[in-house]
N, C-alpha and C positions, 0 to 999 in steps of 0.2 A: 423554448422553441425546439422543434424536432430537427435532428441532424439529417443530412441527406441519406446516410446509411440507414437510419430508422425508417425514413419515408420509403426507401427502396424495399426494406423488409415488409413493411405494411402493404405496399402495393402488390408484391409477389404473393403474400398471404391472401389478399383479397382476390387475386386472379385464380388462385388455387381453390378458393371457396365457390367460384362460379361453376355450376354444373355443366355448362355447355362449352367450357374452355379447357384446353390442354395447356396448362401454365408453362410447360416445357417448350412450347412453340413460340413463346413470347419473351423477348428480352426487355429488361427494365434497367434504365440508368437514370440517375438523378444528379442534378447540379443546381445549387442555389434554389432548391424547391421546385425546379422545373423537371417534370418527368418525361422521358423519351421512351416510347414503346416501339419495338421493332419485331420483325418476324414475319411468318407467312401463315395464314389461316385459310380454310377452304370455303368460308361463306362470309358475306358482307355483314351479316348479323353478328358473327363472332367478333369481327373488327370493332363494331360499335359497342358490344358488351365489354370488351377490354378497355376501351376508352372511358366508358361510364364508370367502370370499377375503379380506375385510377383516380378519376375526379372526385370520388366519394371519400378519399382518404384525407384526413386532417393534415394540414401542413403543405399540401400540394398547391403551388401557385399557378401552374399552367401545365398542360399536357401537349407534348409534341408527338403526334401519332403518325408513325412511319410504317405501320403494319400493312403488308401487301395481301391482296386476296388472290390466291392461286387456286382457282376452282378445280376441284378434282373431277375425274371422269364421272363419278357418281352424281355430281351436282351440276355438270355442264349442260347448258341449254343453248339453243340457237337464239339469235337476236329476235327472230319472229316469235318464238315461243315465249321469250321474256316479255316482249311487247304485249302479247295477248294476255299474259298473266297480270301485267300492270293495269291494263284496261279493265279487266274483270275486278281486280282489287279495288280500284277507284270507283267503279260502277256501283259496288255494293257498300261503299263507305258512306254513312249518313251525313258526314260533314262536307262531302264533295258535291260540287255542281259539275257534273261530268263534262259538259261541253265547253267548260272554261279552262280545262287543262289539256295542253298539248304534250305528246310523248314522243321521245326519240330514243332509240336504242342502237348503240354501235359498239361492237366487241364487248358486250356485257355491261357497258356504261350507260345508265339511264339518265336522260335529261328531261326535267319537267319544266314547262313554260306555261305562261298564261297569267290571268289576273283574278284575284279573289278580294273579298272585302275585309276579311279577318285574318290575323296571323295564325289563329288556331287551324284554319283551313289549309294554309300553306304548310304548317308543321304536320298536320294530319295526312296530307298527301304523301309526304316522305315516309312517315311512320307506317302507313298502310302497305308499303311495298318493301320495307326493310328486310323482311324475313323471306322474301321470294327467292326461290332457287335459281342460281346462275348469275345473279347480279354481282358485279365486281365493284361498282361505285354508283352513287346517286348524286347528280348535280341538280339542286333545287333552285331554279331560276324564276320561280313563280313570284309575281309582283303583287304587293298589297295596294289597292286603290280605295282607301276609305275617305270619309269626311266626318269630322267631329270637332267639338269645341275644346281648345287646349285646357281651359280651367276644369272642364268636366273630366278630361283624361287624367289630369293630376289628382283630382278628388277620388276617382275610382282606383287609381294605383295606390294611393296612400291608404285607402280603406282596405285594399287587399293585403298590404303589408301588416296592418294592424290585426288582421284576422289570421295571419300566417303563424304557424307553430315554429318555424325555423328562422324567419327574417326578423331581426330586431328593428322595428320601425323607427325607434328613437335614434338609431345610428345611421339611418339611410335618408338622404334628401332626394327629392324629385323635382326636376325642372322640365317644363314642356314648352316647346317652340313649334307651333303648327302640329305636325304629326311626329315630331322628333322628341324623344324622351332622354334626359340625361340623369343618370343615377350616380350619386356621390356618397362617400362615407366609408364605414368599416364593416367587414363581415368576418366570420370566424374560419371559413373554409371556402375552397373553390366551389364546392357543391352549393353552399349558401349563396354565393355570388351568382351562380347560374339560376338558382331558384328565384332570386330577386328579379333577374332579367326576365325569366319566364312569366312571372307575375305581371311585370310591366307590359309584356307583349299581349297579355290577355285583355287589356283594356281596349275598347272599341276606338278606332281612329289612329292607332299607333302604326306607323310604317317604318320607324327606325329607333333602335335603342342604343345609346352610347353608354356602355357600362364602364364607369370609372371607379367602381367600388374596389377598395383595397383590402387585401387579406391581412388581418391582424397578426402580428408576430407573437401575441400572447397565446399560451396554451389554454385550452378549455379546462375548467375546474368542475369535477363531478362530485 
């Protein structure tokens, strides 16, 4: 099992590897496998990049992300300019049904609301605007309103796990109650845990995923 010191070194190294980040701007502390990121960056996209980089490290059980976005003058936009950019980004995104998403911008914080039928649409709405200049935070309050058979949902999720190159389907169980999916079992890393959850969300009819997957204490053998 990795020590907290080794995990910290690996996270710092991964942050240094990211071309868009200045690793010196981001503090990394680790306790019992939980990584805490602190610091100030000038764009929301950099904040997300740092979080994803930490989650990719083996041995990380969770990430507490306390990075602040302090938009520099070069990246600062008015709320009106941000709102217009968000509308345009969603308008040209093939997964979006434009009139189903409501947008609010206040002091650089973007709130998305509305109803969609698939989780990939909810996720795509946020991803479509993550790199827009001037955004300090995104609140994704979009609601999924699907209808599907629980047995069919379970079958499709299990099949997705069997196709996956990263998720060990033999170590993950799937239970479905209505549109709620419960995942149980063991995975090797936080990244694998999130990829299993992402695969579950891709099934039609899913409106909630209870991810109870535990990260194995064993080291990977190469």
